[in-house]
N, C-alpha and C positions, 0 to 999 in steps of 0.2 A: 150169268152173274158169277163173280169170283167167289171163292170160299169165304165164309163169314169171317174167319180169322184174318185172312189177308186184307180184306176190305177194312176191318176194324183197325188193323195195324196201320194202314195208310191214313185213316182218319185221325188216329191218335198222334201222328207225326205232323199234322197240319196245324197252322196257327188259327186263332179265332177268326181273323179276317178271311183266311182261305176257306174255312168251314162255312162262313156266311155266304161267300160267293158260290161255293159248291152247292149249298142247299138251294140257293136261288136258281141256279142252273137246273138242278134236278126237278124243282117244282115247275119250272117252265117246260121242261121235257115231259113231265107228267101231264100238264095241261094240254100240250100238243097231242100227246097220245090219246087223251080222253076225247078231244075233239075229233080226231081221226076215227076213233072207235064209235063215236056217236053217228057218223055217217057210213058206218059199216065198211070202212076202208082199212081197218087194222086186222091183220091176219094173226099176229102173234100177241094175243091178249095177255099172256103171262107177263109181258113186259110191264104192264100196269102194276101188278103186284110187286115185281122186282123193284121198281122205282119207289113205291110206297115204303118198302122195307129199307131201302137205302136212305130215304129221307128221314125215317124214324131213327136209324142208326146215327146219322149225321146230327140230328137233334139231341140225341143222348150224349154223344161225345161233346158237342158244343156246350150243353148245359153243365157237364162235368168240368170242362175247362173254365167256364165263367165262374162256377162255384169255387174252383181252385184258385182263380185269380183274385176274386173278391172275398173269399172266405165264405162261411155259411151265414152271412148277414143279409142275404137276399130275402125278400118277402115273397 
């Protein structure tokens, strides 16, 4: 996994649509790894944690961008 600062910088440069697509891809990758791990076929189990962290960071940046675009009028 890249350093936290580099990954966050990349995320902050993306548009909302790009972030949504990226999050969807990361979630699909996480699902695939979970299924592989369930049948004991995953040797690098640390990748599960890495993807969860990336998804959380993408969600954080996405929420901030949406708040920035719409103002703080979200419920």
